[in-house]
ZAMARDREN-588241 format. One record per residue (C-alpha): residue number from 1; chain; x, y, z. Coordinates in steps of 0.05 Angstrom, whole numbers. Each point is the difference from the previous one (the first is absolute). Example, Ala and Ser with C-alpha at 12.3 -4.5 7.8 and 13.67 -1.06 7.14 Angstrom:
% ZAMARDREN-588241
{site 1,"A",{246,-90,156}}
{site 2,"A",{27,69,-13}}
END
This chain:
% ZAMARDREN-588241
{site 1,"A",{0,0,0}}
{site 2,"A",{28,69,-18}}
{site 3,"A",{11,43,61}}
{site 4,"A",{-21,73,2}}
{site 5,"A",{73,19,12}}
{site 6,"A",{18,-31,-68}}
{site 7,"A",{-52,38,-39}}
{site 8,"A",{17,62,-41}}
{site 9,"A",{-32,67,15}}
{site 10,"A",{-39,-6,-65}}
{site 11,"A",{-29,-67,21}}
{site 12,"A",{-19,25,69}}
{site 13,"A",{-42,55,-30}}
{site 14,"A",{-16,-36,-65}}
{site 15,"A",{32,58,-37}}
{site 16,"A",{0,-19,-74}}
{site 17,"A",{-31,59,-35}}
{site 18,"A",{-47,1,-59}}
{site 19,"A",{23,14,-72}}
{site 20,"A",{-36,61,-29}}
{site 21,"A",{-35,-38,-57}}
{site 22,"A",{-36,-45,51}}
{site 23,"A",{-22,59,43}}
{site 24,"A",{-24,38,-61}}
{site 25,"A",{-40,-59,-26}}
{site 26,"A",{-33,-16,66}}
{site 27,"A",{-21,72,11}}
{site 28,"A",{-29,8,-70}}
{site 29,"A",{-37,-66,7}}
{site 30,"A",{-26,17,69}}
{site 31,"A",{-23,72,-13}}
{site 32,"A",{-25,-15,-70}}
{site 33,"A",{-26,70,-15}}
{site 34,"A",{-32,11,68}}
{site 35,"A",{10,67,35}}
{site 36,"A",{-29,-18,69}}
{site 37,"A",{44,-57,24}}
{site 38,"A",{24,-2,72}}
{site 39,"A",{66,-36,-7}}
{site 40,"A",{43,-36,52}}
{site 41,"A",{71,-25,-7}}
{site 42,"A",{14,-43,62}}
{site 43,"A",{76,-2,-7}}
{site 44,"A",{23,59,-42}}
{site 45,"A",{75,-9,7}}
{site 46,"A",{37,56,-35}}
{site 47,"A",{-63,23,-36}}
{site 48,"A",{3,-31,-70}}
{site 49,"A",{-76,-5,-4}}
{site 50,"A",{-9,70,28}}
{site 51,"A",{50,29,-50}}
{site 52,"A",{-36,-36,-57}}
{site 53,"A",{-67,27,23}}
{site 54,"A",{31,70,-4}}
{site 55,"A",{38,-8,-65}}
{site 56,"A",{-59,-31,-37}}
{site 57,"A",{-46,55,25}}
{site 58,"A",{-54,-51,16}}
{site 59,"A",{-65,24,33}}
{site 60,"A",{-19,-24,69}}
{site 61,"A",{-35,22,63}}
{site 62,"A",{51,-17,54}}
{site 63,"A",{64,-40,9}}
{site 64,"A",{21,-31,66}}
{site 65,"A",{70,-29,6}}
{site 66,"A",{22,-44,58}}
{site 67,"A",{74,-14,12}}
{site 68,"A",{35,-30,61}}
{site 69,"A",{70,26,-16}}
{site 70,"A",{3,73,23}}
{site 71,"A",{55,19,-50}}
{site 72,"A",{-41,-26,-59}}
{site 73,"A",{-64,31,28}}
{site 74,"A",{36,68,1}}
{site 75,"A",{19,-8,-73}}
{site 76,"A",{-72,-11,-18}}
{site 77,"A",{-21,60,42}}
{site 78,"A",{43,44,-44}}
{site 79,"A",{-35,-21,-64}}
{site 80,"A",{-47,58,-19}}
{site 81,"A",{-69,-30,-11}}
{site 82,"A",{-69,25,19}}
{site 83,"A",{-44,-36,51}}
{site 84,"A",{57,-44,22}}
{site 85,"A",{9,-28,70}}
{site 86,"A",{62,-38,21}}
{site 87,"A",{-5,-44,63}}
{site 88,"A",{65,-24,31}}
{site 89,"A",{-25,-65,31}}
{site 90,"A",{-3,-75,-10}}
{site 91,"A",{-56,-17,-48}}
{site 92,"A",{-27,-55,44}}
{site 93,"A",{-11,49,57}}
{site 94,"A",{-30,52,-48}}
{site 95,"A",{-46,-53,-30}}
{site 96,"A",{-28,-21,67}}
{site 97,"A",{-14,72,23}}
{site 98,"A",{-21,41,-60}}
{site 99,"A",{-73,12,-16}}
{site 100,"A",{16,27,-70}}
{site 101,"A",{-19,-42,-61}}
{site 102,"A",{28,2,-70}}
{site 103,"A",{-18,-10,-73}}
{site 104,"A",{69,-21,-22}}
{site 105,"A",{58,-31,39}}
{site 106,"A",{66,-8,-36}}
{site 107,"A",{73,-16,13}}
{site 108,"A",{57,-49,9}}
{site 109,"A",{-7,-27,71}}
{site 110,"A",{62,-22,38}}
{site 111,"A",{23,-72,-6}}
{site 112,"A",{16,-13,74}}
{site 113,"A",{-3,-68,34}}
{site 114,"A",{-40,-8,64}}
{site 115,"A",{62,-11,42}}
{site 116,"A",{26,69,-20}}
{site 117,"A",{-62,35,27}}
{site 118,"A",{5,31,69}}
{site 119,"A",{-50,-26,51}}
{site 120,"A",{-49,58,-9}}
{site 121,"A",{-1,-10,-76}}
{site 122,"A",{-15,-74,10}}
{site 123,"A",{-59,18,45}}
{site 124,"A",{-27,53,-48}}
{site 125,"A",{7,-46,-60}}
{site 126,"A",{-35,-56,38}}
{site 127,"A",{-58,48,14}}
{site 128,"A",{-7,15,-74}}
{site 129,"A",{-7,-75,-14}}
{site 130,"A",{-52,-7,55}}
{site 131,"A",{-42,56,-30}}
{site 132,"A",{3,-35,-68}}
{site 133,"A",{-19,-67,31}}
{site 134,"A",{68,-30,-17}}
{site 135,"A",{52,-37,41}}
{site 136,"A",{67,34,10}}
{site 137,"A",{62,-44,-7}}
{site 138,"A",{73,8,17}}
{site 139,"A",{14,-18,-73}}
{site 140,"A",{-37,62,-24}}
{site 141,"A",{39,55,-36}}
{site 142,"A",{-17,74,10}}
{site 143,"A",{-26,8,-71}}
{site 144,"A",{-57,-49,17}}
{site 145,"A",{-24,42,59}}
{site 146,"A",{7,63,-43}}
{site 147,"A",{-47,-29,-53}}
{site 148,"A",{-51,-24,51}}
{site 149,"A",{2,65,40}}
{site 150,"A",{-5,43,-62}}
{site 151,"A",{-60,-39,-24}}
{site 152,"A",{-35,14,66}}
{site 153,"A",{11,75,-10}}
{site 154,"A",{-37,4,-67}}
{site 155,"A",{-68,35,-3}}
{site 156,"A",{-60,-46,7}}
{site 157,"A",{-28,2,-70}}
{site 158,"A",{62,-8,-41}}
{site 159,"A",{73,17,-3}}
{site 160,"A",{65,-25,-30}}
{site 161,"A",{68,-23,23}}
{site 162,"A",{62,-1,-44}}
{site 163,"A",{63,-30,29}}
{site 164,"A",{69,-23,-21}}
{site 165,"A",{7,-68,34}}
{site 166,"A",{48,-59,-1}}
{site 167,"A",{-24,-53,-49}}
{site 168,"A",{-3,-49,58}}
{site 169,"A",{-70,27,13}}
{site 170,"A",{-21,-47,-56}}
{site 171,"A",{25,-64,32}}
{site 172,"A",{30,0,70}}
{site 173,"A",{-39,-35,55}}
{site 174,"A",{3,58,50}}
{site 175,"A",{-38,43,-50}}
{site 176,"A",{-55,-51,-12}}
{site 177,"A",{-51,33,45}}
{site 178,"A",{19,67,-30}}
{site 179,"A",{-16,-27,-70}}
{site 180,"A",{-67,-25,26}}
{site 181,"A",{-14,66,34}}
{site 182,"A",{16,40,-62}}
{site 183,"A",{-41,-46,-45}}
{site 184,"A",{-62,9,44}}
{site 185,"A",{11,74,18}}
{site 186,"A",{11,25,-71}}
{site 187,"A",{-41,-9,-64}}
{site 188,"A",{55,15,-51}}
{site 189,"A",{72,-23,9}}
{site 190,"A",{56,12,-50}}
{site 191,"A",{70,-27,7}}
{site 192,"A",{55,29,-43}}
{site 193,"A",{66,-38,-1}}
{site 194,"A",{66,12,-36}}
{site 195,"A",{47,-45,-38}}
{site 196,"A",{60,41,24}}
{site 197,"A",{16,17,72}}
{site 198,"A",{-24,69,19}}
{site 199,"A",{47,13,58}}
{site 200,"A",{71,-5,-30}}
{site 201,"A",{37,-12,66}}
{site 202,"A",{-43,-56,29}}
{site 203,"A",{-25,-67,-25}}
{site 204,"A",{-72,18,18}}
{site 205,"A",{-53,-12,-52}}
{site 206,"A",{-57,48,9}}
{site 207,"A",{-70,8,-26}}
{site 208,"A",{-50,57,-2}}
{site 209,"A",{-63,-18,38}}
{site 210,"A",{-59,43,-23}}
{site 211,"A",{-66,-12,36}}
{site 212,"A",{-67,33,-4}}
{site 213,"A",{-64,-6,40}}
{site 214,"A",{-70,12,-27}}
{site 215,"A",{-70,-17,21}}
{site 216,"A",{-7,-63,-43}}
{site 217,"A",{7,-71,24}}
{site 218,"A",{47,-19,-56}}
{site 219,"A",{74,-16,11}}
{site 220,"A",{48,-1,-59}}
{site 221,"A",{75,-2,-7}}
{site 222,"A",{49,10,-57}}
{site 223,"A",{75,-8,-9}}
{site 224,"A",{41,42,-49}}
{site 225,"A",{74,-11,-11}}
{site 226,"A",{45,54,-28}}
{site 227,"A",{72,-2,-21}}
{site 228,"A",{21,56,47}}
{site 229,"A",{-26,63,33}}
{site 230,"A",{7,42,-64}}
{site 231,"A",{-58,-38,-31}}
{site 232,"A",{-47,29,52}}
{site 233,"A",{-2,64,-42}}
{site 234,"A",{-33,-37,-58}}
{site 235,"A",{-44,-48,40}}
{site 236,"A",{-73,7,-19}}
{site 237,"A",{-35,14,66}}
{site 238,"A",{-66,-25,-30}}
{site 239,"A",{27,-69,15}}
{site 240,"A",{1,18,74}}
{site 241,"A",{-72,22,2}}
{site 242,"A",{-29,-68,-18}}
{site 243,"A",{40,-59,26}}
{site 244,"A",{-26,-64,-31}}
{site 245,"A",{17,-59,45}}
{site 246,"A",{-47,-19,55}}
{site 247,"A",{32,-6,68}}
{site 248,"A",{8,-72,23}}
{site 249,"A",{-10,5,75}}
{site 250,"A",{25,-71,9}}
{site 251,"A",{67,14,-33}}
{site 252,"A",{57,7,50}}
{site 253,"A",{45,37,-47}}
{site 254,"A",{-7,54,-52}}
{site 255,"A",{53,-32,-46}}
{site 256,"A",{-62,-27,-35}}
{site 257,"A",{-15,68,-28}}
{site 258,"A",{63,2,-43}}
{site 259,"A",{-39,-49,-43}}
{site 260,"A",{-56,9,-50}}
{site 261,"A",{-71,-16,21}}
{site 262,"A",{1,-64,-41}}
{site 263,"A",{63,-23,36}}
{site 264,"A",{-29,18,68}}
{site 265,"A",{-64,-39,-15}}
{site 266,"A",{41,-60,-23}}
{site 267,"A",{42,-2,64}}
{site 268,"A",{-62,8,44}}
{site 269,"A",{-39,-55,-34}}
{site 270,"A",{50,-53,-22}}
{site 271,"A",{7,-34,68}}
{site 272,"A",{-74,-14,5}}
{site 273,"A",{-10,-12,-74}}
{site 274,"A",{53,-54,-4}}
{site 275,"A",{1,-23,73}}
{site 276,"A",{72,21,11}}
{site 277,"A",{21,4,73}}
{site 278,"A",{55,41,32}}
{site 279,"A",{69,-25,21}}
{site 280,"A",{-22,5,73}}
{site 281,"A",{-50,-56,-11}}
{site 282,"A",{56,-48,-16}}
{site 283,"A",{57,25,44}}
{site 284,"A",{17,44,59}}
{site 285,"A",{51,55,-12}}
{site 286,"A",{42,26,57}}
{site 287,"A",{58,48,7}}
{site 288,"A",{69,-31,0}}
{site 289,"A",{43,-5,62}}
{site 290,"A",{12,66,36}}
{site 291,"A",{70,-6,26}}
{site 292,"A",{5,71,24}}
{site 293,"A",{70,5,-31}}
{site 294,"A",{7,-36,-67}}
{site 295,"A",{72,23,-6}}
{site 296,"A",{17,-39,63}}
{site 297,"A",{-44,-61,-5}}
{site 298,"A",{7,-14,-75}}
{site 299,"A",{71,-17,-19}}
{site 300,"A",{43,-29,-56}}
{site 301,"A",{39,-64,6}}
{site 302,"A",{63,38,17}}
{site 303,"A",{-30,26,65}}
{site 304,"A",{-27,-70,18}}
{site 305,"A",{71,-27,-8}}
{site 306,"A",{35,57,35}}
{site 307,"A",{-42,-7,63}}
{site 308,"A",{-13,-75,-6}}
{site 309,"A",{-76,10,-3}}
{site 310,"A",{-16,-63,-39}}
{site 311,"A",{-46,-27,55}}
{site 312,"A",{-43,62,-3}}
{site 313,"A",{3,19,-74}}
{site 314,"A",{-64,-19,-37}}
{site 315,"A",{-14,5,-75}}
{site 316,"A",{-29,67,-18}}
{site 317,"A",{-20,41,-60}}
{site 318,"A",{-10,74,9}}
{site 319,"A",{4,35,-67}}
{site 320,"A",{-37,-9,-66}}
{site 321,"A",{66,-2,-38}}
{site 322,"A",{17,-64,37}}
{site 323,"A",{-61,-35,-31}}
{site 324,"A",{2,-5,-75}}
{site 325,"A",{-63,-41,-12}}
{site 326,"A",{-66,-25,29}}
{site 327,"A",{32,-58,38}}
{site 328,"A",{54,14,51}}
{site 329,"A",{39,-65,3}}
{site 330,"A",{54,-25,47}}
{site 331,"A",{48,7,-58}}
{site 332,"A",{-21,73,-8}}
{site 333,"A",{15,11,74}}
{site 334,"A",{67,-35,-5}}
{site 335,"A",{19,48,-57}}
{site 336,"A",{-18,59,44}}
{site 337,"A",{37,-31,59}}
{site 338,"A",{66,-2,-38}}
{site 339,"A",{-7,69,-28}}
{site 340,"A",{5,63,43}}
{site 341,"A",{-75,-1,14}}
{site 342,"A",{-28,1,70}}
{site 343,"A",{-28,-71,-6}}
{site 344,"A",{-3,-17,74}}
{site 345,"A",{-47,20,57}}
{site 346,"A",{28,-4,70}}
{site 347,"A",{-50,-36,44}}
{site 348,"A",{28,2,70}}
{site 349,"A",{-34,-36,58}}
{site 350,"A",{-11,37,66}}
{site 351,"A",{58,14,46}}
{site 352,"A",{-13,-62,42}}
{site 353,"A",{8,-47,-60}}
{site 354,"A",{56,37,-34}}
{site 355,"A",{67,-37,-5}}
{site 356,"A",{43,45,42}}
{site 357,"A",{64,-25,-34}}
{site 358,"A",{-24,14,-71}}
{site 359,"A",{18,58,-45}}
{site 360,"A",{-72,24,9}}
{site 361,"A",{19,31,67}}
{site 362,"A",{54,41,-34}}
{site 363,"A",{-48,20,-57}}
{site 364,"A",{-55,20,49}}
{site 365,"A",{51,41,39}}
{site 366,"A",{19,34,-65}}
{site 367,"A",{-74,16,-11}}
{site 368,"A",{-4,32,69}}
{site 369,"A",{63,41,-13}}
{site 370,"A",{-34,34,-59}}
{site 371,"A",{-67,8,35}}
{site 372,"A",{-42,-52,-36}}
{site 373,"A",{-30,-20,67}}
{site 374,"A",{-29,70,9}}
{site 375,"A",{-40,0,-65}}
{site 376,"A",{-74,14,-5}}
{site 377,"A",{-17,-75,-9}}
{site 378,"A",{58,-33,35}}
{site 379,"A",{-5,42,63}}
{site 380,"A",{-68,-28,20}}
{site 381,"A",{20,-73,-3}}
{site 382,"A",{18,-42,61}}
{site 383,"A",{64,-20,-36}}
{site 384,"A",{12,52,-53}}
{site 385,"A",{36,-49,-46}}
{site 386,"A",{-58,-50,-4}}
{site 387,"A",{-40,15,-64}}
{site 388,"A",{-75,-18,6}}
{site 389,"A",{-47,-32,-50}}
{site 390,"A",{50,-46,-33}}
{site 391,"A",{-48,-35,-48}}
{site 392,"A",{17,-29,-68}}
{site 393,"A",{-54,14,-52}}
{site 394,"A",{-24,-40,-59}}
{site 395,"A",{11,58,-47}}
{site 396,"A",{28,71,-2}}
{site 397,"A",{-31,63,-27}}
{site 398,"A",{47,58,-13}}
{site 399,"A",{-23,62,36}}
{site 400,"A",{31,54,-44}}
{site 401,"A",{3,-12,-75}}
{site 402,"A",{20,31,-65}}
{site 403,"A",{-28,-32,-64}}
{site 404,"A",{-50,-44,36}}
{site 405,"A",{-8,-34,68}}
{site 406,"A",{22,-73,4}}
{site 407,"A",{-29,-59,38}}
{site 408,"A",{54,-52,13}}
{site 409,"A",{-2,-71,27}}
{site 410,"A",{48,-6,59}}
{site 411,"A",{27,-68,-18}}
{site 412,"A",{65,15,36}}
{site 413,"A",{-38,10,65}}
{site 414,"A",{35,65,12}}
{site 415,"A",{-18,53,51}}
{site 416,"A",{-14,70,-25}}
{site 417,"A",{2,69,31}}
{site 418,"A",{-54,53,-7}}
{site 419,"A",{26,18,-69}}
{site 420,"A",{-45,-59,-23}}
{site 421,"A",{-67,-25,24}}
{site 422,"A",{-10,-72,23}}
{site 423,"A",{-56,-39,-35}}
{site 424,"A",{-31,-60,35}}
{site 425,"A",{-44,-43,-45}}
{site 426,"A",{-67,-21,31}}
{site 427,"A",{-16,-74,9}}
{site 428,"A",{-22,-36,-63}}
{site 429,"A",{33,50,-47}}
{site 430,"A",{60,-17,-44}}
{site 431,"A",{60,47,5}}
{site 432,"A",{20,-14,-72}}
{site 433,"A",{-70,14,-27}}
{site 434,"A",{-6,62,43}}
{site 435,"A",{67,29,-23}}
{site 436,"A",{-12,-14,-74}}
{site 437,"A",{-71,28,5}}
{site 438,"A",{29,67,20}}
{site 439,"A",{38,12,-65}}
{site 440,"A",{-54,30,-45}}
{site 441,"A",{-21,70,-21}}
{site 442,"A",{-62,4,44}}
{site 443,"A",{39,-15,64}}
{site 444,"A",{55,49,-20}}
{site 445,"A",{-53,53,-14}}
{site 446,"A",{-26,-9,71}}
{site 447,"A",{70,7,29}}
{site 448,"A",{1,71,-29}}
{site 449,"A",{-70,16,25}}
{site 450,"A",{12,-30,69}}
{site 451,"A",{70,27,13}}
{site 452,"A",{29,70,4}}
{site 453,"A",{55,32,-41}}
{site 454,"A",{60,37,28}}
{site 455,"A",{54,44,-28}}
{site 456,"A",{44,-34,-51}}
{site 457,"A",{-57,-41,-29}}
{site 458,"A",{-2,-49,59}}
{site 459,"A",{-64,-40,12}}
{site 460,"A",{-11,-21,73}}
{site 461,"A",{-52,-48,26}}
{site 462,"A",{-13,-14,73}}
{site 463,"A",{-27,-69,21}}
{site 464,"A",{-73,20,2}}
{site 465,"A",{7,32,-69}}
{site 466,"A",{33,-62,-29}}
{site 467,"A",{-57,-42,26}}
{site 468,"A",{-49,42,-41}}
{site 469,"A",{32,-18,-67}}
{site 470,"A",{-47,-40,-43}}
{site 471,"A",{29,-70,-10}}
{site 472,"A",{-31,-46,-53}}
{site 473,"A",{21,-63,38}}
{site 474,"A",{-7,-66,-36}}
{site 475,"A",{35,-65,20}}
{site 476,"A",{21,-13,-73}}
{site 477,"A",{39,65,-1}}
{site 478,"A",{54,-38,37}}
{site 479,"A",{20,-30,-67}}
{site 480,"A",{21,70,-24}}
{site 481,"A",{49,11,57}}
{site 482,"A",{63,-33,-30}}
{site 483,"A",{-10,40,-64}}
{site 484,"A",{-11,66,38}}
{site 485,"A",{61,-14,43}}
{site 486,"A",{45,-15,-60}}
{site 487,"A",{-23,61,-39}}
{site 488,"A",{12,48,58}}
{site 489,"A",{68,-31,16}}
{site 490,"A",{18,13,-73}}
{site 491,"A",{-22,72,9}}
{site 492,"A",{-57,-6,-51}}
{site 493,"A",{-41,63,-5}}
{site 494,"A",{-61,-6,45}}
{site 495,"A",{-45,20,-59}}
{site 496,"A",{21,-63,-37}}
{site 497,"A",{-14,-42,62}}
{site 498,"A",{-69,30,9}}
{site 499,"A",{-19,-17,-72}}
{site 500,"A",{8,-73,20}}
{site 501,"A",{-29,2,70}}
{site 502,"A",{-60,44,-16}}
{site 503,"A",{-26,-50,-51}}
{site 504,"A",{1,-58,49}}
{site 505,"A",{-13,34,67}}
{site 506,"A",{-51,51,-22}}
{site 507,"A",{-29,-26,-65}}
{site 508,"A",{-1,-76,8}}
{site 509,"A",{-10,-5,75}}
{site 510,"A",{-44,61,13}}
{site 511,"A",{-33,13,-67}}
{site 512,"A",{22,72,-8}}
{site 513,"A",{-10,24,-71}}
{site 514,"A",{58,27,-39}}
{site 515,"A",{-29,70,7}}
{site 516,"A",{-1,-8,76}}
{site 517,"A",{71,-26,0}}
{site 518,"A",{22,58,-42}}
{site 519,"A",{-35,48,47}}
{site 520,"A",{33,-31,61}}
{site 521,"A",{68,5,-34}}
{site 522,"A",{-10,72,-22}}
{site 523,"A",{-20,20,71}}
{site 524,"A",{63,-31,28}}
{site 525,"A",{43,34,-54}}
{site 526,"A",{-33,68,10}}
{site 527,"A",{9,0,76}}
{site 528,"A",{69,-31,1}}
{site 529,"A",{26,45,-57}}
{site 530,"A",{-26,62,36}}
{site 531,"A",{36,-21,63}}
{site 532,"A",{65,-20,-35}}
{site 533,"A",{3,64,-41}}
{site 534,"A",{5,38,66}}
{site 535,"A",{62,-39,16}}
{site 536,"A",{37,25,-62}}
END
């Protein structure tokens, strides 16, 4: 866990300021020709939105700017603009005490983790969630409470919010209840994303979230992707007035809305239509072993030999590059073992059962000399060097992926750290059939929908997300496994492999039409290509 003492000043106040084209676009969209808008900016920073309001000579009724940092608040005070009020306070406190209501709320809220809030901010943010009927979590980021609080400050019969937000709003679990809140609170939602990163100095993908309330009972959403911020100048705002996709209140993520309506309908219906179950129906997925200090507990053969740790060194695989196919064999592990790879996990017994004459005593003493025993995880154990939950799984699922996530049979019976998930097949299910069944375009499409993308084009899936992947399991798919294994070992393009597997797994065993197979494949390609392009 990152300590507050390690965080930069920018992170502590969430100080990454808005490029002018974004501020200009949000203001023009929000005001949209009106002259009577009461506007709020809940975290005005150095005043980019206020400056744009002045420079563009937009009409409005009043502008209220809230800013916690007194130096930045003073800068905004000095901007000459009529009917402007600058409040030097924390937005959470302001939100809970003001009686004023607004037509338009705009801005780029701070991206501050819960643990960087002071105690009073945590209390005030919690009160905002209570007012909205939501549950406050220690995983919550400041931008979430800013969006919720701002929504509560809109006038009763309408209003808009326009925010620059991290793209994780579309997919991360801690923003799930925010997505549900927004979907129910607003009638029109537009998401604008960008192929290129907007903030040049940070790997933070952002989106524009534009929401509008009206007095209808309809709820629509639309996603528009632009190359970069410069294309906002030529974007037809008519698109934003009439979003076309109906909100799916059952959907946990908004990644869906990167797709066309036909693609969304396909993903929503195919499971029922073809009786395809999720991976979680056939196997349990758990996080790998949490050692608390992988650099100490996972070691190469040279360390095992130096300290004579043979009695405690167990086969381990910890990185995707150590697995070059869909079956991790003992031969594969041996190859890793005799390379420089960390192919061993040190599984020490408790102090009472530790051989006091072994090299383990010396290695444990070395760990204490460099403070491993005082770590966040190790420090709470009875014997800090005893790693818990040492279970060997039937299969492995790589947590963070590039081209596509892999499901791998753990034939070598190796342990794995939390860089991979452990997969335990349920009784009566065949591990070979299960693994082969995963390698098709439909399952890969669901990995993109279920997971979340990070900087550099990385796709991450947590255990509960992996369990939601649709898996067209069929016992005869086991016959495909040797061919899949050989092709991947030979570094065959996954597209070529899917041409073979789709025909048998999807067409022969689950009666998908060629059109449906093509649709599943295009969804996977669209979402994965979008993610990978951000990594370039």
